[in-house]
C-alpha positions in Angstrom: 96.3 133.1 120.3 95.0 130.4 121.7 91.5 129.4 120.8 90.0 129.9 124.4 91.0 133.7 123.9 89.2 134.2 120.0 86.5 132.6 121.5 86.2 135.0 124.4 87.6 137.6 122.3 85.0 137.1 119.6 82.7 136.9 121.9 82.9 140.0 123.5 83.4 141.9 120.3 80.0 140.6 119.2 78.5 141.3 122.5 79.7 145.1 122.4 79.2 145.3 118.4 75.2 143.7 119.9 74.5 146.5 122.1 76.1 149.5 119.9 73.7 148.7 117.8 70.6 148.0 120.4 71.8 151.7 121.6 72.1 153.3 118.2 68.2 151.4 117.3 66.3 152.6 121.1 68.5 156.0 120.5 66.8 156.3 117.0 63.4 154.7 118.1 63.0 156.4 121.1 63.4 159.7 119.9 61.6 159.3 117.0 58.7 158.3 118.9 59.4 161.2 121.6 59.4 163.8 118.8 56.5 161.8 117.1 54.3 162.4 120.3 55.8 165.7 120.6 54.9 166.7 117.0 50.8 166.0 117.5 50.7 167.6 120.8 52.1 170.5 119.1 49.5 169.7 116.2 46.8 169.9 119.1 47.9 173.5 120.9 48.2 174.8 117.4 44.6 173.9 116.5 43.3 175.1 120.0 45.3 177.9 119.6 43.5 178.8 116.2 40.6 178.5 117.7 41.3 180.3 120.7 42.9 183.4 118.6 41.1 186.6 118.6 39.7 188.2 114.9 41.1 191.7 115.6 44.9 192.2 115.1 44.8 194.4 118.1 45.1 191.5 120.2 47.2 189.2 118.6 50.7 190.5 120.3 48.7 190.0 124.0 47.3 187.0 123.4 50.2 184.8 122.0 52.0 186.2 125.0 49.7 184.9 127.5 49.0 181.6 125.4 52.8 180.7 125.7 52.6 181.3 129.2 49.7 179.5 129.5 50.9 176.2 127.5 54.7 176.5 127.9 55.8 176.8 123.7 56.8 179.6 121.7 54.5 180.8 119.7 54.4 182.6 116.3 52.0 184.3 114.2 53.0 184.9 109.8 51.1 186.5 107.7 50.5 184.7 103.6 53.6 186.9 102.9 56.3 185.4 105.9 56.2 188.6 107.6 56.0 187.9 111.4 52.7 189.3 112.6 53.6 188.2 116.4 56.0 186.4 118.8 55.6 185.0 122.1 60.2 185.4 122.7 59.7 188.7 121.7 58.3 191.2 124.7 55.0 192.6 123.7 54.9 195.7 121.2 56.3 196.5 118.5 58.9 193.6 116.7 62.1 194.0 115.7 63.0 193.1 112.4 63.1 189.9 112.3 63.7 187.9 108.6 60.5 187.3 106.1 59.4 183.6 106.9 57.9 182.4 103.7 61.1 180.2 103.1 60.8 177.9 106.2 59.0 174.5 105.4 56.3 174.3 108.0 55.6 178.0 107.2 55.4 177.0 103.4 53.1 173.9 104.3 50.9 175.8 106.1 50.6 178.6 103.4 50.1 175.5 100.9 47.1 173.9 103.7 48.7 171.2 104.8 50.5 170.9 108.8 53.7 171.9 108.2 56.7 169.8 110.7 60.7 170.9 110.5 62.8 170.5 113.3 66.3 173.2 113.4 68.2 175.4 115.2 66.6 178.3 115.7 68.6 181.2 114.6 66.6 183.8 116.2 66.1 182.4 119.8 69.6 179.7 119.3 68.0 176.4 120.6 67.1 173.1 119.1 63.3 173.5 118.3 60.2 171.7 116.6 58.2 173.5 114.9 54.8 172.5 114.2 52.6 174.9 112.2 49.1 174.8 110.8 47.0 177.3 108.5 44.9 180.1 110.9 45.1 183.2 112.0 47.2 185.7 109.7 47.8 182.7 107.9 50.4 180.6 109.9 49.8 179.6 113.4 53.5 177.9 114.6 54.5 176.2 117.9 57.6 175.1 118.6 58.6 173.2 121.2 62.2 173.3 122.9 63.8 169.9 122.4 66.5 170.0 125.2 63.4 167.5 127.2 63.9 164.8 124.7 67.9 164.5 124.4 67.4 164.1 128.8 65.4 161.2 128.3 67.0 159.7 126.0 70.1 160.2 127.7 68.7 158.8 130.6 67.2 155.7 128.7 70.9 155.6 127.1 72.6 155.5 130.5 70.4 152.7 131.6 70.2 150.9 127.9 73.9 151.1 128.1 74.1 150.1 132.1 71.9 146.9 131.1 74.3 146.5 128.3 77.5 146.5 130.6 75.9 143.5 132.4 74.8 141.7 130.1 78.6 142.4 128.3 80.0 140.5 131.9 77.6 137.7 132.1 78.0 137.2 128.2 82.4 137.8 128.8 81.8 134.8 131.4 79.8 132.8 130.0 82.2 132.3 127.2 85.2 132.3 129.4 83.3 128.7 130.4 82.4 127.5 126.6 86.0 128.4 125.3 87.2 126.2 128.3 84.6 123.5 127.8 85.6 123.5 124.2 89.3 124.2 124.1 89.7 121.9 127.2 88.6 118.6 125.5 90.9 120.2 122.3 93.9 120.2 124.6 93.4 117.0 125.3 93.1 116.0 121.3 96.1 117.8 121.0 98.3 116.1 123.6 96.7 112.5 122.6 98.0 113.5 118.7 101.4 114.3 120.4 101.7 111.5 122.7 101.1 109.4 118.5 103.6 110.9 117.3 106.0 110.3 120.4 104.7 106.5 119.7 103.5 106.8 123.3 99.9 105.7 124.6 97.8 108.3 124.1 94.8 109.5 126.7 91.7 110.7 124.9 89.7 113.1 126.8 85.7 113.1 126.7 84.0 116.2 126.0 80.0 115.7 125.5 79.9 117.6 122.8 78.7 115.7 119.7 81.0 116.9 117.1 84.4 116.8 119.2 83.2 113.8 120.6 83.4 112.5 116.8 87.0 113.6 116.6 88.2 112.1 119.3 86.7 108.8 117.9 88.1 109.7 114.4 91.7 109.9 115.8 90.8 106.5 118.4 90.4 104.9 115.2 93.7 106.2 113.4 95.4 105.5 116.4 94.6 101.7 116.4 94.8 101.9 112.3 98.6 103.3 112.9 99.5 101.1 115.6 98.1 98.1 113.2 100.4 99.2 110.5 102.7 99.9 111.8 102.9 97.0 114.1 103.3 95.2 110.4 105.6 97.7 109.0 107.9 96.8 112.2 107.0 93.0 111.4 108.5 93.1 108.1 111.6 95.4 108.9 112.8 93.0 111.3 112.0 89.9 108.9 113.9 92.2 106.0 116.5 92.8 108.4 117.0 89.4 109.4 116.2 87.9 105.9 119.9 90.0 105.0 121.5 89.9 108.0 122.1 86.0 107.6 122.5 86.5 103.9 126.1 85.3 103.0 125.9 87.5 100.2 127.5 91.4 101.0 124.5 93.7 101.1 125.2 97.5 100.9 122.5 100.2 100.4 123.9 103.8 100.6 121.7 106.9 100.1 122.0 109.5 97.6 125.2 111.4 98.9 126.6 107.6 99.3 126.3 107.2 102.7 125.8 103.8 103.5 123.2 103.4 105.5 123.2 99.6 105.9 126.2 97.4 105.7 124.7 93.3 106.6 127.9 91.2 108.7 129.1 89.4 105.6 129.6 92.4 103.4 131.5 94.1 106.4 133.9 90.5 106.6 133.8 90.3 103.1 135.4 93.8 103.0 137.5 93.2 105.8 135.4 96.0 108.0 134.8 95.2 111.7 131.0 94.2 113.1 130.9 97.8 114.6 133.8 99.7 112.7 132.4 103.1 111.3 132.2 102.7 107.1 133.4 105.2 104.3 131.0 106.5 101.8 129.9 104.6 99.0 132.6 105.8 96.5 135.6 105.6 98.7 134.5 102.1 100.2 136.1 100.1 97.6 140.3 100.9 96.8 139.6 98.7 92.9 139.0 101.3 90.4 136.1 98.6 88.5 134.5 98.3 92.4 134.4 102.3 92.5 133.5 102.3 88.7 130.5 99.9 89.5 129.3 102.4 92.4 129.6 105.6 90.1 127.2 103.8 87.5 124.6 102.7 90.5 124.8 106.4 91.5 123.9 107.8 88.7 120.8 105.7 88.0 121.8 102.5 86.4 121.6 99.2 86.5 124.8 96.5 86.5 124.6 93.0 86.5 126.9 90.1 86.9 130.4 91.9 86.9 132.8 89.9 88.5 135.1 92.1 90.0 139.1 90.8 91.5 139.3 92.2 94.9 142.4 91.3 97.9 142.8 88.1 96.4 139.5 87.1 96.6 136.7 87.1 93.0 133.3 88.5 93.5 130.0 88.8 91.4 128.9 91.9 92.2 124.6 93.5 91.2 124.1 96.8 91.7 120.6 98.5 91.4 119.7 102.3 91.7 117.1 103.0 94.3 114.3 105.5 93.6 114.5 108.2 96.3 118.5 108.3 95.2 121.5 106.3 96.2 122.0 102.3 95.4 121.6 99.1 97.0 125.0 96.3 96.1 125.2 92.6 96.2 128.7 91.3 96.6 128.7 87.6 95.9 131.5 85.3 97.0 133.2 83.7 94.4 136.6 82.6 95.8 135.3 79.1 97.2 133.4 79.0 94.4 136.5 79.0 91.3 139.0 77.7 93.9 136.6 74.4 94.2 136.1 74.7 90.8 140.3 74.2 90.3 140.1 71.4 92.4 137.1 69.5 90.5 139.6 70.4 87.5 142.7 68.8 88.8 140.9 66.1 90.6 139.4 65.5 87.4 142.9 65.5 86.1 144.3 63.4 88.5 142.1 60.7 88.7 142.6 60.0 84.6 146.3 60.2 84.7 145.4 57.9 87.5 143.4 55.7 86.0 145.9 56.2 82.6 148.8 54.3 83.7 147.6 50.8 84.7 145.1 51.2 81.6 147.7 51.9 79.3 150.1 49.1 80.8 146.8 46.4 80.6 146.0 47.7 77.1 149.4 47.4 76.0 149.8 44.0 77.4 146.8 42.0 76.4 147.5 43.3 72.6 150.9 41.8 72.9 149.1 38.3 73.8 147.0 38.7 71.4 148.9 40.1 69.0 151.8 37.2 69.2 151.7 33.7 71.0 154.3 33.5 73.7 156.0 31.4 76.0 154.3 29.8 79.4 156.9 32.0 81.1 156.3 35.4 79.0 152.4 35.0 79.0 152.2 34.5 83.1 154.7 37.3 83.6 152.6 39.7 81.4 149.0 38.1 82.8 150.4 39.5 86.4 151.0 42.7 85.1 147.8 43.2 83.7 146.3 41.9 87.6 148.8 44.3 89.1 147.4 47.0 87.0 143.9 45.9 87.3 144.1 46.1 91.3 145.7 49.0 91.7 142.6 50.4 89.6 140.3 48.9 91.7 142.5 50.2 95.2 142.3 53.6 93.4 138.0 53.3 92.7 137.8 51.9 95.9 139.4 55.1 97.7 137.0 57.5 95.3 134.6 55.8 96.6 135.5 55.8 100.2 136.2 59.8 100.4 133.0 60.9 98.8 131.3 58.6 100.9 132.7 60.3 104.2 133.3 64.3 102.8 129.9 63.9 101.7 128.7 63.2 105.4 126.8 59.6 104.5 129.4 57.4 106.8 128.6 58.5 110.5 131.2 57.2 112.9 129.8 53.9 115.3 131.8 55.1 118.6 133.1 52.1 120.6 135.9 51.7 123.1 138.9 50.5 120.3 142.4 49.0 121.9 145.2 50.5 119.2 148.0 48.3 120.2 145.5 45.3 118.9 144.5 47.3 115.8 148.1 48.5 115.1 149.0 44.4 115.1 146.1 43.4 113.3 146.7 46.4 110.5 150.6 45.3 110.2 149.5 42.4 110.2 147.9 43.0 106.1 151.3 44.4 105.2 153.7 41.9 106.8 154.7 40.9 103.5 155.8 43.9 102.5 157.4 44.8 105.9 159.1 41.7 106.2 161.0 42.1 102.3 162.0 45.6 103.5 163.2 44.5 106.5 161.2 47.4 108.7 160.0 45.8 111.9 156.8 47.1 113.9 157.6 49.3 117.1 154.4 50.4 119.5 154.9 53.2 122.3 151.4 52.7 123.9 150.7 55.0 126.9 149.8 53.3 129.8 146.9 56.3 130.2 146.1 56.2 126.4 145.5 52.7 125.1 142.2 53.1 124.0 140.3 56.0 121.7 136.5 56.6 121.7 136.1 56.3 118.3 134.6 53.6 115.0 136.8 50.4 114.8 136.8 50.2 111.4 138.3 53.8 110.7 140.9 53.5 113.2 141.9 50.4 111.3 141.7 52.0 108.1 143.2 54.6 109.3 146.3 53.2 111.2 146.8 50.6 107.7 146.9 54.3 105.6 149.6 55.7 107.6 151.7 52.4 108.2 151.6 52.0 104.1 152.2 55.2 103.2 155.0 55.4 105.6 156.5 51.5 104.8 156.9 53.4 100.9 159.4 56.0 102.5 161.2 53.9 105.2 164.2 52.8 103.9 165.5 48.7 104.1 166.4 48.0 108.1 163.5 51.1 109.1 161.3 51.2 112.1 157.7 52.2 111.7 156.1 53.7 115.4 152.4 53.5 116.8 152.5 55.4 119.3 149.8 56.6 121.9 149.7 59.7 124.4 147.4 61.3 126.3 146.0 65.3 126.1 144.4 67.3 127.8 140.4 65.8 126.3 141.6 63.8 123.6 144.4 60.8 122.9 147.1 61.5 120.6 148.1 58.2 118.0 150.6 58.4 115.9 152.4 56.7 113.4 156.2 58.2 114.0 158.9 56.7 110.7 162.6 57.0 110.1 162.2 57.6 106.5 163.6 59.9 103.6 161.3 62.5 105.2 159.6 65.4 103.3 160.4 68.4 103.0 159.1 72.2 104.7 157.6 73.4 101.2 156.0 70.1 101.4 154.7 69.3 104.8 151.2 72.1 104.5 150.0 69.4 101.4 150.7 66.2 102.5 147.1 65.5 103.2 146.0 67.0 99.9 144.6 64.0 97.5 146.9 62.7 94.9 149.4 64.8 96.2 153.0 63.1 96.8 156.5 64.4 97.5 157.9 61.9 95.6 155.6 60.6 93.2 157.7 58.2 90.5 158.2 55.8 93.8 154.9 56.3 95.3 153.5 54.6 92.0 156.5 52.3 92.3 154.9 51.0 95.6 151.3 50.8 94.3 150.0 54.2 96.1 146.7 55.8 94.7 148.0 59.2 96.7 144.9 60.0 98.7 145.3 57.9 101.5 146.5 60.8 103.6 143.2 62.4 102.4 141.4 59.7 104.1 142.4 59.4 106.9 142.5 63.3 107.6 138.6 63.3 106.9 137.8 60.4 109.2 139.7 61.8 112.2 137.7 65.5 111.2 134.6 62.8 111.0 135.3 62.4 115.2 135.3 65.8 115.9 139.3 65.2 115.9 142.4 67.0 113.9 145.2 65.6 112.3 149.1 66.9 111.7 152.7 65.9 110.5 155.7 66.7 111.6 158.7 66.0 109.1 162.5 67.0 108.3 164.4 65.8 105.7 166.2 62.7 106.1 164.8 62.8 110.0 161.3 60.6 109.1 157.4 61.6 109.4 155.6 61.5 112.2 152.0 61.8 111.6 149.6 62.3 114.5 145.6 62.0 114.7 143.9 63.1 117.9 140.2 61.4 119.2 138.8 63.7 121.3 137.3 61.8 124.8 133.9 60.1 125.1 131.3 62.9 126.5 129.5 61.4 129.1 
């Protein structure tokens, strides 16, 4: 039931109860007053009758009838024994057998010398009468009046009061309706504002003019403002947390108490092989590896898991899991695959560098100890010193290449762009290798495209690239062979390549030729003085220009290494 109906119904009930109480109280008060007035009048009449009653008992009957006719009331004379000596309700003459009145209350009081008053239904005449008895005459003079007129007056008064009460009830109901509407309408507005707040819509607060409701509206307005501020703060914190989780390189997965995934950042989807929008299974079924499922079970049971290393699908993960206070768990996956690979590369690098330095150091140490131990002739001494110098220079080249490679990989080196004439740089680089080329009877051929004679790159870098490529080709080109420097125009780029007709490289070895210290024929490369870093330096220099490098070769058919340099951007 609505508040307005309750207010109206409550008001109507109160009004009805009030009217009933008023009617009952008015009836009681009016009846009491009327009966009191009648009793006073009857007492006076009885006293007058006592004075007017003849002394002779023979005249009592006629006097009673005469006086009763005069005042319209019943008149009865009772002696001291309670016997009725005269009664106006019976015709003059001998009275019939009438019950003794000595036990009547009013008679008993009058016989005791006091005025007696009683109201009851008369058994003699069968009507509701008021009796007033006073001492006098034969013993008691009793006057009785019919109370029917009292009932008539009371009913008339009750009717008038009921009419006024009905009018008051109607007026009160209307006023209650108006009051209920004036109270309920702002309450409905407050309820609508509360629903708008719950729905996130802007609320409209009512104005009632009622102090208590206005206080409630003001409190609701302050609550809405505080909630808005708190929600804004929560949304900001949630956005920051979401952005932080989304930008993490570690995979983050959160699940509820039933194992359903509620959060999975892009890194987690990528690491586990799921698309950015694809549906994810529940957490217990997310992993196919038994060790990973054990971690999930432990976390869902409410126990943390710290730094557990797992191998999944050829990758290495470090997994940390924490149970959530409300049930569920959050897992963090850190991909260690690249770190482990870099560690392996570092170990291989240290081993390769140690091996590359050990050989010339052993030669230098051995020849130096020989020279110090046993005096030799001048020719032998010169030959030994030449070997020591050659190995020292080899070590110097290795150290220089390592420093260059480190500088390029660390990003400390940046290209100084200019337009480079490829043919001129190729001839300059070949000049540094001319002695070895003449010894091996290897010639250089230039095949420069007319629209690809110039590249936009760093001059020193192009010189080092061509020198390393030519030097590498010279080692594997047989006597009488040919090395070609060629350029070609490509879409948005210029390709510069070095081709030889040497021994070539098998397809199995071709993808690894740009790795550090990798050699297709390690014994021959060392004999020629190579460091194993030339092609790795070439790869990093070309990529520093935003280009790419690739090799094409067949065993016994020579090798072509192509460097693609992007064109200059206006």
